[in-house]
Kinemage of the C-alpha trace (Angstrom):
@kinemage 1
@onewidth
@group {chain A} dominant
@subgroup {mainchain}
@vectorlist {calphas} color= white
{ca met a 1} P 39.080 -15.545 -35.182
{ca thr a 2} L 40.259 -13.416 -38.112
{ca val a 3} L 37.583 -11.056 -39.433
{ca arg a 4} L 37.264 -10.863 -43.216
{ca leu a 5} L 36.331 -7.270 -44.045
{ca leu a 6} L 35.221 -6.046 -47.464
{ca val a 7} L 35.904 -2.301 -47.710
{ca ile a 8} L 34.228 -0.088 -50.310
{ca ser a 9} L 36.178 3.085 -51.126
{ca his a 10} L 36.181 5.824 -53.739
{ca arg a 11} L 39.748 4.905 -54.685
{ca val a 12} L 42.975 3.350 -53.489
{ca pro a 13} L 44.865 6.078 -51.581
{ca glu a 14} L 47.826 7.327 -53.583
{ca leu a 15} L 51.158 8.097 -52.004
{ca pro a 16} L 52.137 10.717 -51.186
{ca ile a 17} L 48.788 11.328 -49.460
{ca arg a 18} L 47.288 14.552 -50.789
{ca asn a 19} L 43.917 14.894 -49.043
{ca gly a 20} L 42.095 14.114 -45.825
{ca tyr a 21} L 39.957 11.324 -47.276
{ca asp a 22} L 42.935 9.314 -48.532
{ca leu a 23} L 44.767 9.961 -45.253
{ca his a 24} L 41.838 8.560 -43.272
{ca val a 25} L 41.292 5.496 -45.487
{ca his a 26} L 44.995 4.661 -45.736
{ca his a 27} L 45.754 4.783 -42.025
{ca val a 28} L 42.534 3.192 -40.760
{ca leu a 29} L 42.871 0.232 -43.112
{ca cys a 30} L 46.627 -0.269 -42.736
{ca his a 31} L 46.323 -0.250 -38.941
{ca leu a 32} L 43.306 -2.575 -39.019
{ca ala a 33} L 45.375 -4.943 -41.155
{ca ala a 34} L 48.200 -4.714 -38.599
{ca leu a 35} L 45.650 -5.750 -35.951
{ca gly a 36} L 44.892 -8.918 -37.924
{ca val a 37} L 41.848 -7.940 -39.987
{ca asp a 38} L 41.802 -9.625 -43.436
{ca ile a 39} L 40.910 -6.719 -45.738
{ca thr a 40} L 39.809 -6.628 -49.355
{ca met a 41} L 39.017 -3.294 -51.015
{ca val a 42} L 36.495 -2.646 -53.767
{ca val a 43} L 37.351 0.701 -55.318
{ca ala a 44} L 35.181 2.901 -57.483
{ca ala a 45} L 38.027 4.828 -59.109
{ca gly a 46} L 41.720 5.572 -58.787
{ca ala a 47} L 45.123 5.851 -60.364
{ca asp a 48} L 48.567 4.305 -60.033
{ca ser a 49} L 49.876 4.455 -56.487
{ca val a 50} L 53.362 4.546 -55.037
{ca pro a 51} L 54.088 1.356 -53.044
{ca ala a 52} L 54.254 1.711 -49.279
{ca his a 53} L 52.540 -1.234 -47.642
{ca glu a 54} L 51.065 -4.472 -49.022
{ca ala a 55} L 48.225 -4.528 -46.534
{ca phe a 56} L 45.288 -5.869 -48.483
{ca asp a 57} L 43.793 -6.925 -51.783
{ca val a 58} L 41.981 -4.641 -54.209
{ca val a 59} L 39.018 -5.508 -56.415
{ca arg a 60} L 38.406 -2.907 -59.079
{ca ala a 61} L 35.072 -1.839 -60.449
{ca pro a 62} L 35.271 -1.634 -64.255
{ca ala a 63} L 34.931 2.147 -64.523
{ca gly a 64} L 38.050 4.016 -63.397
{ca his a 65} L 40.279 0.966 -63.037
{ca val a 66} L 43.163 1.107 -60.594
{ca ser a 67} L 46.569 -0.295 -61.421
{ca val a 68} L 48.507 -0.740 -58.215
{ca ser a 69} L 51.480 -2.749 -57.056
{ca phe a 70} L 51.173 -1.314 -53.537
{ca tyr a 71} L 47.804 -2.937 -52.819
{ca arg a 72} L 47.662 -6.440 -54.372
{ca arg a 73} L 44.902 -6.889 -56.924
{ca ile a 74} L 42.754 -10.002 -57.147
{ca gly a 75} L 40.385 -9.262 -59.978
{ca his a 76} L 38.077 -6.982 -61.860
{ca gly a 77} L 34.324 -7.278 -61.703
{ca gly a 78} L 31.165 -6.823 -63.745
{ca phe a 79} L 29.439 -3.641 -64.744
{ca gly a 80} L 29.486 -1.111 -61.964
{ca leu a 81} L 30.357 -0.948 -58.312
{ca arg a 82} L 27.321 -2.795 -56.921
{ca his a 83} L 27.779 -5.645 -59.369
{ca thr a 84} L 31.467 -5.902 -58.445
{ca ile a 85} L 30.596 -6.066 -54.742
{ca arg a 86} L 27.945 -8.710 -55.296
{ca arg a 87} L 30.246 -10.850 -57.430
{ca his a 88} L 33.044 -10.696 -54.878
{ca leu a 89} L 30.742 -11.651 -52.005
{ca glu a 90} L 29.370 -14.592 -54.006
{ca arg a 91} L 32.879 -15.771 -54.924
{ca ala a 92} L 34.942 -15.071 -51.803
{ca gly a 93} L 32.538 -14.044 -49.058
{ca ala a 94} L 33.233 -11.746 -46.106
{ca asp a 95} L 32.211 -11.390 -42.461
{ca ala a 96} L 31.318 -7.703 -42.790
{ca val a 97} L 31.312 -4.795 -45.214
{ca met a 98} L 32.613 -1.314 -44.385
{ca val a 99} L 31.781 1.603 -46.672
{ca met a 100} L 34.259 4.508 -46.490
{ca ser a 101} L 32.216 7.677 -47.176
{ca gly a 102} L 28.584 8.664 -46.893
{ca arg a 103} L 28.550 9.322 -50.632
{ca leu a 104} L 29.058 5.597 -51.234
{ca ala a 105} L 26.301 4.437 -48.860
{ca cys a 106} L 24.074 3.427 -51.775
{ca ser a 107} L 26.719 0.970 -53.014
{ca ala a 108} L 25.918 -1.479 -50.204
{ca gly a 109} L 22.249 -1.747 -51.098
{ca gly a 110} L 21.166 -5.379 -51.060
{ca val a 111} L 24.182 -6.535 -49.009
{ca leu a 112} L 22.823 -8.975 -46.423
{ca ile a 113} L 25.865 -9.464 -44.192
{ca pro a 114} L 26.707 -7.005 -41.347
{ca lys a 115} L 27.736 -3.628 -42.691
{ca ile a 116} L 29.308 -0.485 -41.274
{ca leu a 117} L 29.212 3.007 -42.747
{ca asp a 118} L 32.238 5.161 -42.026
{ca ala a 119} L 30.508 8.407 -42.986
{ca ile a 120} L 33.628 10.309 -41.828
{ca asp a 121} L 31.797 13.634 -41.604
{ca ala a 122} L 28.419 15.273 -42.109
{ca thr a 123} L 28.835 15.715 -45.849
{ca his a 124} L 25.580 17.620 -46.208
{ca leu a 125} L 26.977 20.421 -44.013
{ca asn a 126} L 30.014 20.834 -46.276
{ca ile a 127} L 27.685 21.140 -49.257
{ca gln a 128} L 25.493 23.542 -47.288
{ca ala a 129} L 28.541 25.741 -46.645
{ca ser a 130} L 29.255 25.770 -50.386
{ca val a 131} L 25.692 26.923 -51.020
{ca gly a 132} L 26.400 30.071 -49.021
{ca met a 133} L 29.558 30.808 -51.038
{ca thr a 134} L 28.032 30.561 -54.517
{ca ser a 135} L 25.560 32.445 -56.673
{ca gly a 136} L 23.668 31.995 -59.909
{ca leu a 137} L 23.755 28.582 -61.579
{ca ala a 138} L 26.477 27.346 -59.237
{ca his a 139} L 24.221 28.173 -56.277
{ca val a 140} L 21.367 26.175 -57.802
{ca lys a 141} L 23.670 23.200 -58.437
{ca glu a 142} L 24.872 23.223 -54.815
{ca arg a 143} L 21.278 23.367 -53.579
{ca val a 144} L 20.453 20.309 -55.666
{ca arg a 145} L 23.538 18.508 -54.319
{ca glu a 146} L 22.512 19.267 -50.750
{ca phe a 147} L 18.955 18.029 -51.318
{ca thr a 148} L 20.239 14.876 -53.033
{ca met a 149} L 22.712 14.136 -50.240
{ca arg a 150} L 20.084 14.533 -47.507
{ca arg a 151} L 17.689 12.289 -49.449
{ca ser a 152} L 20.416 9.655 -49.895
{ca met a 153} L 21.208 9.758 -46.174
{ca arg a 154} L 17.567 9.140 -45.215
{ca leu a 155} L 17.260 6.366 -47.788
{ca his a 156} L 20.507 4.435 -47.225
{ca tyr a 157} L 22.027 5.171 -43.793
{ca pro a 158} L 19.350 3.266 -41.785
{ca ser a 159} L 20.282 -0.006 -43.530
{ca phe a 160} L 23.697 -0.084 -41.797
{ca asp a 161} L 24.336 -1.936 -38.544
{ca ala a 162} L 26.681 0.822 -37.385
{ca val a 163} L 27.466 4.349 -38.589
{ca val a 164} L 30.658 6.185 -37.606
{ca ala a 165} L 31.736 9.839 -37.870
{ca val a 166} L 34.959 11.524 -36.787
{ca thr a 167} L 33.450 14.066 -34.360
{ca pro a 168} L 30.465 14.167 -31.975
{ca glu a 169} L 29.238 17.248 -33.847
{ca asp a 170} L 29.213 15.385 -37.174
{ca ala a 171} L 27.503 12.417 -35.510
{ca arg a 172} L 24.730 14.633 -34.095
{ca ala a 173} L 24.303 16.433 -37.436
{ca ile a 174} L 23.767 13.092 -39.197
{ca glu a 175} L 21.295 12.006 -36.522
{ca thr a 176} L 19.342 15.224 -37.098
{ca val a 177} L 18.833 14.292 -40.752
{ca val a 178} L 18.220 10.563 -40.219
{ca thr a 179} L 15.655 10.191 -37.458
{ca gly a 180} L 16.312 7.339 -35.044
{ca leu a 181} L 19.877 6.701 -36.204
{ca gln a 182} L 22.612 6.380 -33.563
{ca val a 183} L 26.049 7.420 -34.818
{ca lys a 184} L 29.312 6.557 -33.041
{ca asp a 185} L 32.181 9.044 -33.088
{ca ile a 186} L 35.783 7.891 -33.574
{ca pro a 187} L 38.372 10.646 -34.099
{ca asn a 188} L 40.982 10.868 -36.811
{ca gly a 189} L 44.595 10.147 -35.994
{ca val a 190} L 47.936 11.575 -36.997
{ca ala a 191} L 51.280 9.934 -37.784
{ca val a 192} L 53.203 11.932 -35.208
{ca glu a 193} L 56.583 10.771 -36.482
{ca asp a 194} L 55.877 12.281 -39.936
{ca phe a 195} L 55.310 15.786 -38.577
{ca ala a 196} L 57.682 16.047 -35.627
{ca ser a 197} L 60.092 18.937 -36.069
{ca arg a 198} L 63.493 17.722 -37.275
{ca gly a 199} L 65.168 20.706 -35.613
{ca ser a 200} L 67.110 21.520 -38.799
{ca ala a 201} L 65.567 24.971 -39.324
{ca ala a 202} L 64.857 27.808 -36.921
{ca arg a 203} L 61.333 29.147 -36.554
{ca val a 204} L 60.887 32.487 -38.331
{ca pro a 205} L 59.601 35.207 -35.966
{ca gly a 206} L 56.136 36.422 -36.911
{ca arg a 207} L 55.466 33.715 -39.483
{ca leu a 208} L 51.858 32.514 -39.412
{ca val a 209} L 51.089 29.408 -41.439
{ca phe a 210} L 47.807 27.926 -42.637
{ca thr a 211} L 47.733 24.615 -44.506
{ca gly a 212} L 45.274 22.492 -46.455
{ca ala a 213} L 43.792 21.829 -49.876
{ca met a 214} L 43.472 25.378 -51.138
{ca asp a 215} L 40.613 24.708 -53.532
{ca tyr a 216} L 38.341 23.448 -50.727
{ca pro a 217} L 35.724 26.186 -50.066
{ca pro a 218} L 36.065 26.222 -46.238
{ca asn a 219} L 39.865 26.516 -46.611
{ca glu a 220} L 39.454 29.286 -49.194
{ca ala a 221} L 37.203 31.178 -46.792
{ca ala a 222} L 39.654 30.684 -43.920
{ca ala a 223} L 42.605 31.868 -46.035
{ca glu a 224} L 40.703 34.991 -47.097
{ca phe a 225} L 39.653 35.775 -43.527
{ca leu a 226} L 43.198 35.255 -42.224
{ca thr a 227} L 44.893 37.415 -44.862
{ca arg a 228} L 42.316 40.120 -45.572
{ca thr a 229} L 40.914 40.670 -42.076
{ca val a 230} L 43.228 39.233 -39.426
{ca leu a 231} L 46.720 39.921 -40.798
{ca pro a 232} L 46.283 43.697 -41.292
{ca gln a 233} L 45.145 43.987 -37.657
{ca val a 234} L 48.106 41.915 -36.446
{ca arg a 235} L 50.595 43.957 -38.494
{ca glu a 236} L 49.451 47.183 -36.851
{ca asp a 237} L 51.243 46.022 -33.666
{ca ala a 238} L 53.610 43.431 -35.184
{ca pro a 239} L 54.760 44.745 -38.599
{ca his a 240} L 57.015 41.715 -39.091
{ca ala a 241} L 54.043 39.320 -39.064
{ca his a 242} L 53.388 37.518 -42.330
{ca val a 243} L 51.326 34.574 -43.598
{ca his a 244} L 52.333 31.508 -45.603
{ca leu a 245} L 49.466 29.586 -47.247
{ca val a 246} L 50.712 26.055 -47.889
{ca gly a 247} L 48.758 23.366 -49.719
{ca arg a 248} L 47.863 21.886 -53.061
{ca asp a 249} L 45.680 23.323 -55.825
{ca pro a 250} L 45.322 26.962 -54.736
{ca ser a 251} L 42.248 28.377 -56.455
{ca ser a 252} L 42.204 31.754 -58.182
{ca arg a 253} L 40.660 33.176 -54.980
{ca val a 254} L 43.645 31.954 -52.964
{ca arg a 255} L 46.299 32.834 -55.557
{ca ser a 256} L 45.061 36.431 -55.581
{ca leu a 257} L 45.831 36.668 -51.858
{ca gly a 258} L 49.536 36.574 -52.740
{ca asp a 259} L 49.204 40.186 -53.913
{ca leu a 260} L 48.419 41.314 -50.361
{ca pro a 261} L 51.219 42.729 -48.163
{ca gly a 262} L 52.860 40.037 -46.066
{ca val a 263} L 51.165 37.091 -47.797
{ca thr a 264} L 52.952 34.254 -49.615
{ca val a 265} L 50.971 31.562 -51.439
{ca val a 266} L 53.381 28.620 -51.310
{ca gly a 267} L 51.096 26.065 -52.977
{ca glu a 268} L 51.803 22.330 -53.049
{ca val a 269} L 54.909 21.042 -51.293
{ca pro a 270} L 56.519 17.568 -51.177
{ca ala a 271} L 56.461 17.530 -47.360
{ca met a 272} L 54.625 19.689 -44.845
{ca glu a 273} L 57.054 19.308 -41.924
{ca pro a 274} L 59.632 21.901 -43.091
{ca his a 275} L 56.916 24.545 -43.462
{ca leu a 276} L 55.439 23.795 -40.051
{ca ser a 277} L 58.898 23.747 -38.466
{ca thr a 278} L 59.813 27.257 -39.671
{ca ala a 279} L 56.539 28.905 -38.574
{ca asp a 280} L 55.962 30.766 -35.326
{ca val a 281} L 52.202 30.185 -35.092
{ca phe a 282} L 49.646 27.949 -36.785
{ca ala a 283} L 46.600 30.097 -37.534
{ca cys a 284} L 43.634 27.755 -38.056
{ca ala a 285} L 41.077 30.410 -38.953
{ca met a 286} L 38.296 28.028 -40.026
{ca leu a 287} L 34.850 29.616 -40.280
{ca ser a 288} L 33.057 26.536 -41.639
{ca gly a 289} L 33.680 22.880 -42.460
{ca thr a 290} L 33.066 19.509 -40.837
{ca gly a 291} L 35.174 16.707 -39.410
{ca ile a 292} L 38.406 16.856 -37.439
{ca lys a 293} L 40.952 19.282 -38.862
{ca asn a 294} L 43.892 17.027 -39.729
{ca lys a 295} L 45.917 20.145 -40.444
{ca leu a 296} L 45.622 21.148 -36.781
{ca leu a 297} L 46.661 17.717 -35.483
{ca glu a 298} L 49.690 17.821 -37.802
{ca ala a 299} L 50.691 21.272 -36.550
{ca met a 300} L 50.345 20.208 -32.917
{ca ala a 301} L 52.353 17.042 -33.590
{ca asn a 302} L 55.062 19.314 -34.985
{ca gly a 303} L 55.071 21.332 -31.763
{ca leu a 304} L 53.701 24.435 -33.498
{ca pro a 305} L 51.703 26.707 -31.134
{ca ser a 306} L 48.209 27.118 -32.564
{ca val a 307} L 45.446 29.721 -32.499
{ca ile a 308} L 42.160 28.195 -33.632
{ca thr a 309} L 38.490 29.065 -34.003
{ca pro a 310} L 35.759 27.075 -32.217
{ca val a 311} L 34.956 25.467 -35.595
{ca ala a 312} L 38.522 24.117 -35.803
{ca ser a 313} L 38.265 22.613 -32.304
{ca arg a 314} L 35.308 20.348 -33.125
{ca gly a 315} L 35.882 16.745 -32.184
{ca leu a 316} L 38.974 17.533 -30.128
{ca ala a 317} L 39.303 17.527 -26.333
{ca val a 318} L 41.804 20.389 -26.417
{ca glu a 319} L 41.871 22.909 -23.599
{ca his a 320} L 42.195 26.643 -24.208
{ca gly a 321} L 45.447 27.947 -22.755
{ca arg a 322} L 46.895 24.477 -22.308
{ca his a 323} L 46.997 22.771 -25.712
{ca val a 324} L 45.934 25.633 -28.020
{ca leu a 325} L 44.407 29.099 -27.875
{ca ile a 326} L 40.743 29.069 -28.951
{ca ser a 327} L 39.456 32.394 -30.188
{ca asp a 328} L 36.252 33.706 -31.711
{ca pro a 329} L 36.846 35.245 -35.140
{ca glu a 330} L 36.313 38.751 -33.738
{ca glu a 331} L 39.247 38.313 -31.340
{ca phe a 332} L 41.478 36.229 -33.602
{ca ala a 333} L 44.021 38.972 -34.344
{ca thr a 334} L 44.269 39.943 -30.673
{ca thr a 335} L 44.841 36.312 -29.670
{ca ile a 336} L 47.614 35.905 -32.252
{ca leu a 337} L 49.309 39.038 -30.905
{ca val a 338} L 49.162 37.628 -27.369
{ca leu a 339} L 50.880 34.443 -28.555
{ca leu a 340} L 53.513 36.262 -30.641
{ca ser a 341} L 54.468 38.373 -27.625
{ca asp a 342} L 54.711 35.550 -25.056
{ca ala a 343} L 57.561 33.079 -25.595
{ca ser a 344} L 56.771 31.090 -22.447
{ca leu a 345} L 53.175 30.589 -23.613
{ca arg a 346} L 54.415 29.398 -27.004
{ca asp a 347} L 56.744 26.923 -25.288
{ca arg a 348} L 53.932 25.590 -23.097
{ca leu a 349} L 51.537 25.150 -26.018
{ca arg a 350} L 54.311 23.488 -28.013
{ca thr a 351} L 54.920 20.861 -25.330
{ca glu a 352} L 51.334 20.271 -24.249
{ca gly a 353} L 49.978 20.249 -27.807
{ca arg a 354} L 52.426 17.589 -28.931
{ca ser a 355} L 51.642 15.487 -25.839
{ca tyr a 356} L 47.895 15.777 -26.483
{ca val a 357} L 48.242 14.399 -30.020
{ca asp a 358} L 50.565 11.623 -28.852
{ca glu a 359} L 48.134 10.484 -26.163
{ca asn a 360} L 44.819 10.872 -27.988
{ca his a 361} L 45.287 10.558 -31.738
{ca ser a 362} L 47.620 7.698 -32.606
{ca trp a 363} L 46.321 5.781 -35.611
{ca arg a 364} L 46.681 2.480 -33.764
{ca ser a 365} L 44.290 3.598 -31.015
{ca val a 366} L 41.865 4.835 -33.676
{ca ala a 367} L 42.024 1.462 -35.480
{ca glu a 368} L 41.405 -0.372 -32.200
{ca arg a 369} L 38.134 1.533 -31.790
{ca tyr a 370} L 37.102 0.635 -35.354
{ca leu a 371} L 37.909 -2.989 -34.583
{ca glu a 372} L 35.543 -2.853 -31.596
{ca val a 373} L 32.725 -1.624 -33.872
{ca ile a 374} L 33.486 -4.346 -36.453
{ca ala a 375} L 33.517 -7.056 -33.766
{ca asp a 376} L 30.219 -5.794 -32.314
{ca val a 377} L 28.347 -5.989 -35.622
{ca val a 378} L 29.853 -9.366 -36.548
{ca glu a 379} L 29.134 -10.901 -33.147
{ca gly a 380} L 25.638 -9.437 -33.166
{ca val a 381} L 24.579 -11.603 -36.115
């Protein structure tokens, strides 16, 4: 039996994919569609997208309309997201509803058919991290956001038949806020073929690369730690070492790092693979943040040896010394120096890291686990 799934999302993912949320939504839904799920999206906002795959229909809420040829559109809807959802269910029906993001949990209020919340991560912890990085009025605003998010979680999450997060740590953090809730963990995937090294450019000795959205506070903090604290220590023994910061929307905090010796702020690029393929080491110096680090999976898929913090390893079954090197922040520079000086270790991490991603994080296997959750809630009616 084909399952008819109504998906509620912030927006239709635009191509090229520019952030982790759109990456997750795009691949989960396209692979579910490939597995035979009949998907209709209700989107809260969006913009024109570049065609890539006619996988499902899109119903647009009236505010922030989406105009897309990529995802076929079947209508508009009343006044607001909830009204649009209700109208679609009355007109076309569905076997289940899946909400993509904890921030949208309230949109499924009053829905009486089985519903799944793909919370993705423990959003309240990301906001909590921002609280510690702000002061003054901005600090007060972040405190209010954190309180509001926790309140929304307690109010809306229990109404779902299943809740999913991308790591066990995020699942447990949600359960801590919402007493009695059981959260399943399903990891993110990676399109290995998009990040595999093309072999057209040689790796540059001593080049450390860090990637991501460079206006995201945890990435800003990681970039500052890597360039201000770690790199000077590394350059004492390896003067040729240098850092490339690659990713969209570098904030003023990140742009200023380009004035430091050995630091290049590359900014947004059309494709990440060439920048991963010319690096010697991926330095995932995350000090905070939730969810699986897609940037790390992409680097490993490229065959780039990686040094990571324990925060960056959350949700991954990677082994220290086999797939990656895991280092506490205090030893991060020393660990990078070990890797830069040992070619055989780099080769081993390159091979084993790529194999790990291949075996554990294909998007098809991720979608199959989502399909199991969908089937469970539908059959449980």
